C-alpha positions as CSV (number, residue, x, y, z in Angstrom):
1,M,-17.5,-25.1,-12.3
2,A,-17.1,-21.4,-13.0
3,G,-18.6,-18.4,-14.6
4,G,-21.2,-17.3,-12.0
5,G,-25.0,-18.1,-12.1
6,G,-25.0,-19.8,-8.7
7,E,-27.8,-17.6,-7.3
8,E,-30.1,-18.3,-10.2
9,R,-29.5,-22.1,-10.0
10,A,-30.3,-22.0,-6.2
11,K,-33.6,-20.4,-7.0
12,T,-34.5,-22.9,-9.8
13,G,-33.0,-26.2,-8.6
14,A,-31.4,-28.1,-5.7
15,P,-28.6,-26.0,-4.0
16,D,-25.1,-27.1,-3.8
17,V,-24.4,-25.5,-0.5
18,F,-26.4,-24.6,2.6
19,L,-24.9,-21.6,4.5
20,S,-25.3,-21.8,8.2
21,Y,-24.6,-18.8,10.3
22,A,-25.7,-16.5,13.2
23,S,-27.4,-13.3,12.2
24,P,-24.7,-11.0,13.6
25,D,-22.3,-12.5,11.0
26,S,-24.6,-11.8,8.0
27,A,-22.0,-9.5,6.4
28,V,-19.4,-12.3,6.4
29,V,-22.0,-14.8,5.0
30,G,-22.7,-12.3,2.2
31,I,-19.1,-12.3,1.2
32,V,-18.9,-16.1,1.3
33,C,-22.1,-16.5,-0.7
34,E,-21.0,-14.0,-3.3
35,A,-17.6,-15.7,-3.7
36,L,-19.1,-19.1,-4.1
37,E,-21.9,-18.0,-6.5
38,H,-19.4,-16.1,-8.6
39,E,-17.7,-19.5,-9.2
40,G,-21.0,-21.1,-10.2
41,V,-21.8,-22.8,-6.8
42,A,-25.5,-22.6,-6.0
43,C,-26.0,-21.4,-2.4
44,W,-29.1,-21.5,-0.2
45,V,-29.1,-18.9,2.5
46,A,-31.8,-17.5,4.8
47,P,-33.7,-15.3,4.6
48,R,-32.8,-14.7,0.9
49,N,-34.0,-18.1,-0.3
50,V,-37.1,-18.5,1.9
51,V,-40.2,-18.3,-0.3
52,P,-42.8,-15.8,1.0
53,G,-45.5,-17.7,2.8
54,E,-43.3,-20.7,3.4
55,F,-42.9,-21.9,7.0
56,Y,-39.3,-20.7,8.0
57,A,-38.2,-23.9,9.8
58,D,-39.6,-26.2,7.1
59,A,-37.7,-24.2,4.4
60,I,-34.4,-24.6,6.3
61,V,-34.9,-28.3,6.8
62,H,-35.8,-28.9,3.2
63,A,-32.8,-26.8,2.0
64,I,-30.4,-28.7,4.3
65,D,-31.7,-32.0,3.0
66,A,-31.4,-31.0,-0.6
67,S,-28.0,-29.5,-0.3
68,R,-24.8,-31.4,-0.9
69,V,-22.5,-29.5,1.5
70,L,-23.1,-27.3,4.6
71,V,-20.7,-24.4,5.0
72,L,-20.7,-23.0,8.6
73,V,-19.5,-19.5,9.4
74,L,-18.1,-20.4,12.8
75,S,-17.8,-17.6,15.4
76,Q,-18.6,-16.8,18.9
77,N,-22.1,-15.8,17.7
78,A,-22.6,-19.2,15.9
79,A,-21.3,-21.1,18.9
80,S,-24.0,-19.7,21.1
81,S,-26.8,-20.1,18.6
82,P,-29.2,-23.0,19.1
83,H,-30.4,-22.8,15.5
84,V,-26.9,-23.2,14.2
85,L,-26.4,-26.3,16.3
86,R,-29.7,-27.8,14.9
87,E,-28.6,-27.0,11.3
88,V,-25.2,-28.7,11.8
89,E,-26.9,-31.7,13.5
90,R,-29.4,-32.1,10.6
91,A,-26.6,-32.0,8.0
92,S,-24.6,-34.5,9.9
93,S,-27.6,-36.8,10.2
94,K,-27.9,-36.7,6.4
95,R,-24.2,-37.5,6.1
96,H,-23.6,-34.2,4.3
97,P,-20.0,-32.8,4.5
98,V,-19.6,-29.8,6.8
99,I,-16.9,-27.2,6.1
100,S,-16.3,-24.7,8.9
101,L,-15.0,-21.3,8.2
102,R,-13.7,-20.1,11.6
103,I,-13.6,-16.3,11.9
104,D,-12.7,-16.0,15.5
105,L,-11.2,-18.2,18.3
106,A,-14.3,-18.5,20.5
107,P,-14.4,-21.9,22.4
108,L,-17.0,-24.4,21.1
109,P,-19.7,-25.8,23.4
110,P,-19.5,-29.6,23.7
111,A,-22.5,-30.4,21.6
112,L,-21.3,-28.3,18.6
113,E,-17.7,-29.7,19.0
114,Y,-19.2,-33.2,18.9
115,F,-20.7,-32.7,15.4
116,L,-17.7,-30.7,14.1
117,N,-15.0,-33.0,15.4
118,S,-14.6,-34.8,12.1
119,S,-15.5,-31.9,9.7
120,H,-13.1,-29.9,7.6
121,W,-11.9,-26.6,8.9
122,L,-10.6,-23.3,7.5
123,D,-9.2,-20.9,10.0
124,A,-9.8,-17.3,8.9
125,S,-9.4,-15.9,12.3
126,A,-5.7,-15.3,11.6
127,S,-5.5,-15.0,7.8
128,G,-8.7,-12.9,7.3
129,I,-11.8,-13.7,5.3
130,D,-10.5,-12.6,1.9
131,R,-7.4,-14.8,2.2
132,A,-9.3,-17.9,3.2
133,L,-12.0,-17.6,0.5
134,P,-10.0,-19.2,-2.4
135,K,-9.4,-22.3,-0.3
136,L,-13.0,-22.4,0.7
137,V,-14.2,-22.2,-2.9
138,D,-11.7,-24.9,-3.9
139,A,-12.9,-27.2,-1.1
140,V,-16.6,-26.7,-2.0
141,Q,-16.0,-27.3,-5.7
142,H,-14.0,-30.4,-4.9
143,L,-17.1,-31.8,-3.1
144,V,-19.8,-30.7,-5.4
145,T,-18.1,-31.3,-8.7
146,P,-17.6,-35.0,-9.5
147,A,-14.2,-35.6,-11.1
148,P,-14.1,-37.8,-14.2
149,I,-13.0,-41.3,-13.5
150,E,-9.9,-40.9,-15.6
151,T,-8.8,-37.7,-13.8
152,R,-10.0,-38.5,-10.3
153,R,-7.2,-38.3,-7.7
154,D,-8.2,-41.2,-5.5
155,S,-5.2,-40.9,-3.3
156,E,-5.8,-37.2,-2.6
157,S,-8.2,-36.5,0.3
158,L,-10.0,-33.3,0.9
159,T,-7.6,-32.6,3.8
160,N,-5.0,-31.6,1.3
161,L,-7.0,-28.4,0.8
162,F,-6.7,-27.6,4.5
163,P,-3.0,-27.7,5.4
164,Q,-2.3,-29.2,8.8
165,P,0.9,-28.9,10.8
166,I,3.4,-31.4,9.5
167,S,6.6,-32.9,10.9
168,G,10.0,-31.5,10.0
169,A,10.9,-34.5,7.8
170,S,7.7,-34.5,5.8
171,R,7.8,-30.7,5.5
172,S,11.3,-30.9,4.1
173,R,10.2,-33.6,1.5
174,R,7.1,-31.6,0.6
175,L,8.9,-28.4,0.0
176,S,12.0,-29.7,-1.7
177,R,10.4,-30.3,-5.1
178,P,8.9,-26.8,-5.6
179,L,12.0,-25.1,-4.1
180,G,14.2,-27.1,-6.5
181,A,12.1,-26.0,-9.4
182,I,12.2,-22.4,-8.4
183,S,16.0,-22.6,-7.9
184,A,16.4,-24.1,-11.4
185,V,14.4,-21.3,-13.0
186,I,16.4,-18.6,-11.2
187,L,19.6,-20.3,-12.2
188,C,18.6,-20.3,-15.9
189,I,17.6,-16.6,-15.8
190,V,21.0,-15.7,-14.2
191,V,23.0,-17.8,-16.7
192,Y,21.0,-16.3,-19.6
193,L,21.4,-12.7,-18.6
194,V,24.9,-12.6,-17.1
195,A,26.6,-15.8,-18.0
196,D,30.0,-14.3,-17.4
197,K,29.1,-12.4,-14.2
198,V,28.6,-13.5,-10.6
199,W,27.3,-10.2,-9.3
200,L,23.6,-10.8,-9.9
201,A,23.7,-14.3,-8.5
202,K,25.6,-13.0,-5.4
203,H,23.0,-10.3,-4.8
204,A,19.8,-12.0,-6.1
205,S,18.5,-12.6,-2.6
206,E,18.9,-8.9,-1.8
207,L,16.7,-8.0,-4.7
208,S,13.9,-10.3,-3.7
209,V,10.4,-9.2,-2.7
210,A,10.3,-7.8,0.9
211,A,9.0,-10.1,3.6
212,I,5.6,-9.8,5.1
213,N,7.2,-8.7,8.4
214,P,9.9,-6.3,7.1
215,A,13.2,-6.8,8.8
216,S,14.2,-4.4,11.5
217,A,10.8,-2.8,11.5
218,P,10.7,-0.2,14.4
219,A,8.7,-1.4,17.3
220,L,5.8,0.9,18.1
221,E,3.4,0.9,21.0
222,T,0.0,-0.4,20.0
223,P,-2.8,1.9,21.3
224,E,-6.2,0.4,21.9
225,K,-7.8,3.0,19.7
226,S,-6.1,2.1,16.5
227,V,-7.3,0.6,13.3
228,A,-5.8,-0.3,9.9
229,V,-8.0,-0.1,6.9
230,M,-7.1,-2.8,4.4
231,P,-7.7,-2.5,0.7
232,F,-11.2,-3.8,0.1
233,L,-11.5,-6.7,-2.4
234,D,-12.9,-6.1,-5.8
235,M,-15.7,-8.8,-6.1
236,S,-17.1,-7.5,-9.3
237,E,-17.8,-10.1,-12.0
238,K,-15.1,-8.9,-14.4
239,K,-12.7,-7.9,-11.7
240,D,-12.4,-4.5,-13.3
241,Q,-13.4,-2.3,-10.4
242,E,-10.2,-2.4,-8.4
243,Y,-9.8,1.4,-8.8
244,F,-13.2,1.7,-7.1
245,S,-12.5,-0.7,-4.2
246,D,-9.0,0.8,-3.6
247,G,-10.4,4.3,-3.8
248,L,-13.2,3.6,-1.3
249,S,-10.6,2.2,1.1
250,E,-8.3,5.2,0.7
251,E,-11.2,7.6,1.4
252,L,-12.1,5.6,4.5
253,I,-8.5,6.0,5.7
254,D,-8.7,9.7,5.1
255,M,-12.0,10.0,7.0
256,L,-10.9,7.9,10.0
257,A,-7.5,9.6,10.2
258,K,-9.3,12.9,11.0
259,V,-10.5,11.5,14.3
260,S,-8.0,12.8,16.8
261,E,-8.3,9.9,19.3
262,L,-7.8,7.2,16.6
263,R,-4.5,6.1,15.2
264,V,-4.9,5.1,11.5
265,P,-1.8,4.0,9.5
266,A,-1.4,5.7,6.1
267,R,-2.4,4.3,2.8
268,T,1.1,3.2,1.8
269,S,1.4,1.0,4.9
270,S,-2.0,-0.5,4.7
271,F,-1.8,-1.2,1.0
272,Y,1.6,-2.8,1.5
273,F,-0.2,-6.1,2.3
274,K,-2.3,-6.1,-0.8
275,G,-1.9,-9.4,-2.5
276,K,0.3,-10.8,0.2
277,Q,-0.5,-13.9,2.3
278,A,-0.4,-12.1,5.6
279,T,-2.5,-13.0,8.7
280,I,-4.5,-10.4,10.6
281,A,-2.1,-10.8,13.5
282,Q,0.9,-10.2,11.2
283,I,-0.7,-7.1,9.7
284,A,-1.7,-5.7,13.1
285,R,1.8,-6.4,14.5
286,A,3.5,-4.7,11.6
287,L,1.3,-1.7,11.7
288,S,1.0,-1.5,15.5
289,V,-2.8,-1.5,15.5
290,A,-5.4,-3.2,17.7
291,Y,-8.1,-3.6,15.0
292,V,-8.2,-4.3,11.3
293,L,-11.1,-3.2,9.0
294,E,-11.5,-5.3,5.8
295,G,-14.2,-5.7,3.3
296,S,-15.2,-6.2,-0.3
297,V,-16.9,-4.2,-3.0
298,R,-19.1,-5.4,-5.9
299,K,-20.2,-2.8,-8.4
300,S,-22.5,-3.7,-11.3
301,G,-23.9,-0.8,-13.3
302,D,-25.5,1.6,-10.9
303,T,-25.8,-0.9,-8.1
304,L,-23.3,-1.4,-5.3
305,R,-22.7,-4.0,-2.6
306,V,-20.2,-3.1,0.1
307,S,-19.4,-5.6,2.9
308,A,-17.2,-4.6,5.8
309,Q,-16.0,-6.1,9.1
310,L,-14.0,-4.9,12.0
311,I,-11.7,-7.5,13.5
312,R,-9.9,-7.4,16.9
313,A,-6.4,-8.5,16.0
314,G,-5.7,-10.0,19.5
315,N,-8.3,-12.8,19.3
316,G,-9.7,-12.6,15.7
317,Y,-13.2,-11.7,17.0
318,H,-15.5,-9.8,14.6
319,I,-16.5,-6.7,16.6
320,W,-18.8,-5.4,13.9
321,S,-19.9,-6.3,10.3
322,E,-22.4,-5.1,7.8
323,T,-23.4,-5.4,4.2
324,Y,-24.8,-2.5,2.2
325,D,-26.8,-2.9,-0.9
326,R,-27.3,0.5,-2.4
327,K,-27.1,2.6,-5.5
328,V,-23.7,3.9,-6.5
329,T,-25.0,7.4,-5.7
330,D,-25.1,6.3,-2.0
331,V,-21.3,5.5,-1.8
332,F,-20.6,8.5,0.4
333,K,-23.4,7.5,2.8
334,I,-21.9,4.0,3.0
335,Q,-18.5,5.4,3.8
336,D,-20.1,7.6,6.5
337,D,-21.9,4.6,8.0
338,I,-18.8,2.4,8.0
339,A,-16.6,5.2,9.6
340,A,-19.3,6.0,12.2
341,S,-19.7,2.3,13.1
342,V,-15.9,1.9,13.6
343,V,-15.8,4.9,15.8
344,K,-18.7,3.6,17.8
345,A,-17.3,0.1,18.1
346,L,-14.0,1.5,19.4
347,K,-15.9,3.6,21.9
348,I,-14.4,6.8,20.8
349,S,-16.2,9.9,21.9
350,L,-16.2,12.6,19.2
351,L,-16.0,16.2,20.3
352,E,-18.1,18.6,18.3
353,S,-15.0,20.1,16.8
354,A,-13.7,16.6,15.8
355,E,-16.7,15.1,14.2
356,L,-16.3,12.9,11.1
357,P,-16.3,14.8,7.9
358,A,-19.7,15.5,6.3
359,S,-20.6,13.6,3.2
360,L,-19.5,15.0,-0.1
361,N,-22.0,16.3,-2.6
362,V,-20.4,15.0,-5.8
363,S,-21.8,13.4,-8.9
364,P,-21.1,9.6,-9.3
365,E,-19.4,10.2,-12.6
366,A,-17.0,12.8,-11.2
367,H,-16.3,10.5,-8.2
368,Q,-15.5,7.6,-10.5
369,A,-13.1,9.7,-12.5
370,Y,-11.5,10.9,-9.3
371,L,-11.0,7.3,-8.0
372,E,-9.5,6.3,-11.4
373,G,-7.1,9.2,-11.0
374,L,-6.1,8.1,-7.6
375,Q,-5.2,4.7,-9.0
376,G,-2.9,6.3,-11.5
377,F,-1.4,8.6,-9.0
378,N,-0.6,5.8,-6.5
379,A,1.2,3.9,-9.2
380,R,3.9,6.6,-9.1
381,T,5.0,6.0,-12.6
382,K,5.1,8.3,-15.6
383,K,2.3,6.5,-17.3
384,G,0.3,6.4,-14.1
385,L,0.7,10.1,-13.4
386,E,-0.2,11.0,-17.0
387,G,-3.4,9.0,-16.7
388,A,-4.1,10.5,-13.3
389,I,-4.0,14.1,-14.7
390,V,-6.5,13.1,-17.4
391,E,-8.9,11.6,-14.9
392,F,-8.7,14.4,-12.4
393,D,-9.3,16.9,-15.2
394,R,-12.3,14.8,-16.3
395,A,-13.6,14.8,-12.7
396,I,-13.2,18.6,-12.6
397,A,-14.9,19.1,-16.0
398,I,-17.9,17.1,-14.7
399,D,-18.0,18.9,-11.3
400,P,-16.1,22.2,-11.3
401,K,-16.6,22.5,-7.5
402,Y,-14.9,19.2,-6.7
403,A,-12.2,20.5,-4.3
404,L,-10.6,17.1,-3.7
405,A,-10.1,16.6,-7.4
406,Y,-8.3,19.9,-7.7
407,A,-6.2,19.0,-4.7
408,A,-5.3,15.6,-6.2
409,L,-4.4,17.2,-9.5
410,A,-2.2,19.7,-7.7
411,R,-0.4,16.9,-5.9
412,T,0.1,15.0,-9.1
413,Y,1.7,18.0,-10.8
414,S,3.9,18.6,-7.8
415,V,5.6,15.1,-8.1
416,A,5.5,14.8,-11.9
417,T,9.1,15.7,-12.5
418,V,10.3,13.0,-10.1
419,V,9.3,10.5,-12.8
420,G,10.3,12.6,-15.7
421,L,7.0,14.1,-16.6
422,G,7.1,17.7,-17.6
423,I,9.5,20.5,-16.6
424,P,9.4,21.9,-13.1
425,T,8.6,25.5,-14.1
426,E,5.4,24.3,-15.8
427,T,4.4,21.5,-13.4
428,L,4.9,23.6,-10.3
429,S,2.9,26.5,-11.8
430,K,0.1,24.1,-12.5
431,A,0.3,22.6,-9.1
432,R,0.1,26.0,-7.5
433,D,-2.9,27.0,-9.6
434,A,-4.8,23.8,-8.8
435,A,-4.1,24.0,-5.1
436,R,-5.3,27.5,-4.9
437,T,-8.5,26.6,-6.8
438,A,-9.1,23.7,-4.3
439,L,-8.7,26.0,-1.4
440,A,-11.0,28.6,-2.9
441,I,-13.7,26.0,-2.9
442,D,-12.9,24.4,0.5
443,N,-10.1,25.9,2.6
444,T,-10.0,22.8,4.9
445,V,-8.5,20.4,2.4
446,A,-5.1,19.7,4.0
447,A,-3.5,18.2,0.9
448,A,-4.1,21.4,-1.0
449,H,-2.3,23.4,1.7
450,S,0.6,21.0,1.7
451,T,0.9,21.1,-2.1
452,L,0.7,24.8,-2.2
453,A,3.4,25.0,0.4
454,F,5.5,22.7,-1.8
455,A,5.0,25.0,-4.8
456,Y,5.9,28.1,-2.7
457,A,9.1,26.4,-1.5
458,H,10.4,24.9,-4.7
459,G,8.9,27.2,-7.4
460,D,8.8,30.6,-5.7
461,F,11.3,30.4,-2.8
462,D,8.6,32.1,-0.8
463,W,9.6,30.6,2.5
464,V,7.2,32.6,4.7
465,A,4.2,31.4,2.7
466,A,5.6,27.9,2.5
467,E,5.9,27.5,6.3
468,R,2.4,29.0,6.8
469,E,0.9,26.5,4.4
470,F,2.8,23.5,5.7
471,R,1.8,24.3,9.3
472,R,-1.8,24.7,8.3
473,A,-1.8,21.4,6.5
474,I,-0.5,19.6,9.5
475,E,-3.0,21.4,11.8
476,L,-5.9,20.3,9.6
477,N,-4.7,16.7,9.2
478,P,-2.0,15.7,11.7
479,S,-2.3,12.1,10.6
480,D,-1.1,12.8,7.1
481,A,2.4,11.3,6.9
482,G,3.1,13.1,3.7
483,G,2.4,16.5,5.3
484,H,5.1,15.8,8.0
485,M,7.6,14.4,5.5
486,F,7.3,17.4,3.0
487,Y,7.5,19.9,5.9
488,S,10.7,18.2,6.9
489,N,12.5,17.9,3.6
490,S,11.1,20.9,1.8
491,F,11.4,23.4,4.6
492,L,13.1,22.4,7.8
493,S,16.1,20.6,6.3
494,P,16.9,23.4,3.7
495,H,16.8,25.9,6.6
496,G,19.3,23.9,8.6
497,R,16.7,23.0,11.3
498,H,17.9,19.5,11.4
499,D,16.6,18.4,14.8
500,D,13.1,19.6,13.9
501,A,13.4,17.9,10.4
502,I,14.4,14.6,12.0
503,A,11.5,14.8,14.5
504,E,9.0,15.4,11.7
505,M,10.4,12.5,9.8
506,R,10.0,10.2,12.8
507,V,6.4,11.3,13.1
508,A,5.8,10.5,9.4
509,L,7.4,7.1,9.8
510,E,5.2,6.3,12.8
511,L,2.2,7.2,10.8
512,D,3.3,5.3,7.7
513,P,5.7,2.6,9.1
514,L,5.8,0.5,5.9
515,S,6.4,3.3,3.4
516,A,9.8,2.7,1.7
517,S,9.9,6.3,0.7
518,V,9.5,7.7,4.2
519,D,11.8,5.1,5.7
520,S,14.7,5.9,3.4
521,F,14.1,9.6,3.5
522,L,14.8,9.6,7.3
523,G,18.2,8.3,6.3
524,R,18.7,11.2,3.9
525,T,17.6,13.6,6.6
526,Y,20.3,12.3,8.8
527,L,22.8,12.7,5.9
528,W,21.8,16.4,5.5
529,A,22.4,16.9,9.2
530,R,25.9,15.3,8.8
531,R,24.9,12.6,11.2
532,Y,26.6,10.0,9.1
533,P,26.5,7.0,11.5
534,D,22.7,7.5,12.0
535,A,22.3,7.9,8.3
536,L,24.2,4.7,7.6
537,A,22.3,2.7,10.1
538,Q,18.9,3.9,8.8
539,L,19.6,3.5,5.1
540,Q,21.2,0.0,5.5
541,R,18.2,-1.0,7.6
542,S,15.9,0.5,5.0
543,V,17.3,-1.3,2.0
544,Q,17.1,-4.5,4.0
545,R,13.4,-3.9,4.7
546,F,12.5,-2.7,1.2
547,P,15.0,-4.3,-1.2
548,N,13.0,-3.5,-4.2
549,F,12.9,0.2,-3.7
550,A,15.4,1.7,-6.1
551,M,15.6,5.1,-4.5
552,G,16.6,3.6,-1.2
553,H,19.7,2.0,-2.9
554,E,20.5,5.3,-4.7
555,R,20.3,7.2,-1.4
556,L,22.6,4.6,0.3
557,A,25.0,4.9,-2.6
558,H,25.2,8.7,-2.2
559,L,25.9,8.3,1.5
560,Y,28.7,5.8,0.9
561,T,30.4,8.4,-1.4
562,C,30.2,10.9,1.5
563,I,32.0,8.6,3.9
564,G,34.6,7.3,1.3
565,K,33.1,3.8,0.7
566,F,33.2,3.8,-3.0
567,E,33.1,0.0,-3.6
568,E,29.9,-0.2,-1.6
569,A,28.5,2.8,-3.5
570,I,29.1,1.0,-6.8
571,N,27.1,-2.1,-5.4
572,E,24.1,0.1,-4.4
573,E,24.2,2.1,-7.6
574,T,24.0,-1.1,-9.7
575,K,21.1,-2.4,-7.6
576,A,19.3,0.9,-8.2
577,R,19.9,0.6,-12.0
578,L,18.7,-3.0,-12.2
579,L,15.5,-2.2,-10.1
580,T,14.6,0.6,-12.5
581,G,14.6,-1.8,-15.4
582,E,17.9,-1.1,-17.0
583,D,19.3,-3.9,-19.1
584,P,21.4,-6.0,-16.8
585,R,24.2,-6.1,-19.3
586,D,24.3,-2.3,-19.4
587,A,24.2,-2.0,-15.7
588,L,27.0,-4.5,-15.1
589,K,29.1,-2.9,-17.9
590,Q,28.7,0.4,-16.0
591,E,29.7,-1.3,-12.8
592,D,32.9,-2.8,-14.3
593,A,33.8,0.7,-15.7
594,L,33.3,2.3,-12.3
595,R,35.4,-0.4,-10.5
596,A,38.2,-0.1,-13.1
597,A,38.2,3.7,-12.9
598,L,38.2,3.6,-9.1
599,A,41.1,1.1,-9.1
600,A,43.1,3.2,-11.6
601,H,42.5,6.7,-10.4
602,G,40.8,6.5,-7.0
603,P,37.7,8.6,-6.1
604,R,38.4,11.0,-8.9
605,G,38.3,8.2,-11.4
606,Y,34.9,7.1,-9.9
607,W,33.4,10.6,-10.3
608,A,34.8,11.0,-13.8
609,E,33.3,7.7,-14.9
610,L,29.9,8.6,-13.4
611,L,30.0,11.9,-15.3
612,T,30.7,10.0,-18.5
613,G,27.7,7.7,-18.0
614,A,25.4,10.2,-16.3
615,Q,23.1,10.5,-19.3
616,M,22.9,6.7,-19.9
617,N,20.1,6.1,-17.4
618,D,17.6,8.8,-16.6
619,K,15.2,6.4,-14.9
620,V,16.9,6.2,-11.4
621,P,15.2,8.8,-9.2
622,E,17.7,11.1,-7.5
623,G,20.3,10.0,-10.0
624,Y,23.0,12.2,-11.5
625,F,21.4,12.8,-14.9
626,T,19.8,16.2,-14.1
627,S,21.8,19.5,-14.2
628,Y,21.7,19.5,-10.4
629,G,23.2,16.0,-10.4
630,I,25.8,17.0,-13.0
631,A,26.7,19.9,-10.7
632,I,27.4,17.4,-7.9
633,L,29.7,15.4,-10.1
634,Y,31.6,18.5,-11.2
635,A,31.9,19.7,-7.6
636,R,33.3,16.3,-6.6
637,L,35.9,16.6,-9.4
638,G,36.9,20.0,-8.2
639,E,35.7,21.8,-11.4
640,K,34.0,24.7,-9.7
641,D,33.1,26.8,-12.7
642,K,31.3,23.9,-14.4
643,A,29.6,23.0,-11.2
644,L,28.3,26.5,-10.8
645,E,27.2,26.7,-14.4
646,S,25.2,23.5,-13.9
647,L,23.6,24.9,-10.7
648,E,22.6,28.0,-12.5
649,R,20.8,25.8,-15.1
650,A,19.1,23.9,-12.3
651,Y,18.0,27.2,-10.7
652,S,16.6,28.5,-14.0
653,E,14.7,25.2,-14.5
654,R,13.4,25.3,-10.9
655,Q,14.6,21.8,-10.4
656,I,13.2,20.5,-7.1
657,A,16.6,19.7,-5.6
658,I,17.9,23.3,-6.0
659,T,16.6,24.0,-2.5
660,E,19.1,21.4,-1.1
661,I,22.2,23.4,-2.0
662,P,22.7,24.7,1.6
663,I,22.9,21.2,3.0
664,E,24.4,19.0,0.2
665,P,27.9,17.9,1.3
666,A,29.2,17.8,-2.3
667,F,28.9,21.6,-2.4
668,D,31.1,22.3,0.6
669,P,34.1,23.4,-1.7
670,L,31.8,26.0,-3.3
671,R,30.6,27.7,-0.2
672,S,33.3,30.4,-0.2
673,D,32.6,31.3,-3.9
674,E,30.7,34.5,-4.3
675,R,28.7,33.0,-7.2
676,F,27.5,30.2,-4.9
677,R,26.6,32.8,-2.2
678,S,24.6,34.7,-4.8
679,L,22.7,31.6,-5.7
680,L,21.9,30.9,-2.0
681,Q,20.6,34.5,-1.8
682,R,18.3,34.1,-4.8
683,V,17.0,30.8,-3.4
684,G,16.3,32.6,-0.1
685,L,18.5,30.3,1.9
686,A,21.6,32.4,2.5
687,E,21.4,32.1,6.3
688,A,21.1,28.4,6.2
689,G,24.1,28.1,3.8
690,A,26.2,30.4,6.0
691,S,25.5,28.2,9.1
692,L,27.6,25.3,7.7
């Protein structure tokens, strides 16, 4: 049974499911109803299905009698509701199955517990509504869809859809078959790709998907006034509105982050859990928050349904929930209402100077293009950024006064060269122009100040202007992890202010604890400060927490060369290559060549072999394929003239990394050379370079 149409069938015939709930949980019921009807299950829910003029109690009794299953949204509210008890009692008297979707851990009164004692349960108090819905739909379909005799699984009871604790022995037997199959598949892949190698098999577990609770995650204090905004579910019929649901979630994060009393983890950390089977408690523990805001979005034409619920992580109680049925043009008002409700529920008193941002006055078409652009930007791929630029330009063409679209366009251009899109002289110029336009429209857009600072630093070497803009960005939005990170690595570290740079990175990591980029960049900040033991501990911990983040392995490889651990550097370099999609045979061939060169000629052989293969893979971020990276290789080989020639090219191209020359350890042998001093002077970092 699939394909929608459940609501229409409930209006014209006997319903499959009667939904029982207490009125404060109406938003949750709306999500449940929508999910079931999307799969073709006809639901009866009050007051929607009560015919005008019909006696309310009679309508409910008749609907329960006609339904085949009663689904109960079980909560503290439902447990204390007399009408919920009567509905469950009526369904039980008719021998209808009862499925309870428990959304908090409130104790049950004896009467309700009596009727629910033998019913089927789904506990969403820990996993969250969105993660329990698929099991609920499966269970209902199992009950309302008769299986053909030849395919009916007589030995399989409904309880298999609701996993219960099992003993160690039975758990082992149950898991052995799927694990065996998975192991066989992995073995076949390894044999096929690298039959004559053992490296990939040896390191396969290190390249697995990161765990829900990342290893060695720093323990943070959990303030009472803290909330994580999870990515809202796309409940649209075609599942083609993910950009809209993700964008709405991201904008809510930005809105709530501006409330000074409220701690809100950054987008990267909240979206880390997207698609993962994590419980509310696990999410809250990983992000160090007391509350979680989750919801769903259904967009059809110009109509919009947004459901949201605020959950206290400690006990799973729903503190607030609401469903909004509006026009798409009201999306900003919906965001305002949700943000205001969260602030009110957490008893945060807003000072006049710290009120929630006012609603935007933007056309729906421009806003849609903006959200589609955000989806591309957040992909952080060349294709994604190319698409983002197109969409942000489209949003601006529709609404030339859309400051956030200009700011997002500026931010996209500022990071474009990291993924090989464009050349720095052009992209930084475009980033600067877009940021200035955004600020001319609205000078309170923090992201525009931060991006303008980035362009001043890396494109113009105007350090006075860069620091002014970085500070202004942080002043406007102190909760923006990116603002702190870029202030650290684009200004403080290049100026040799290492203690300040490390402090800013720690703030960024606290705001965005599950960002692989921020986590590994703290290690790089330690490296620039020549605090190698701290850098090693941080980067080793980072690649353990985020094993699929290629740049983390590349940064660790670079550190290993600084401390003379070349065998380890080769391991990490190979991992980075594999993670960026390089053919495993090519990556392993390069690894063999590096090991042979190291064995034959020591570190010099290693650097010479890297130079030979530098152009083979231009996909690894922060690899050696740029003229700046080539300069590092020549410097390590002691070829000063060639190193300086490469640095001059990097300077003329305005490569982002050129501002790192005062603090890059590989350039220590060049510091006494007048040509290097001249370059430092032109970059505006002569004092920082002289301090080493």
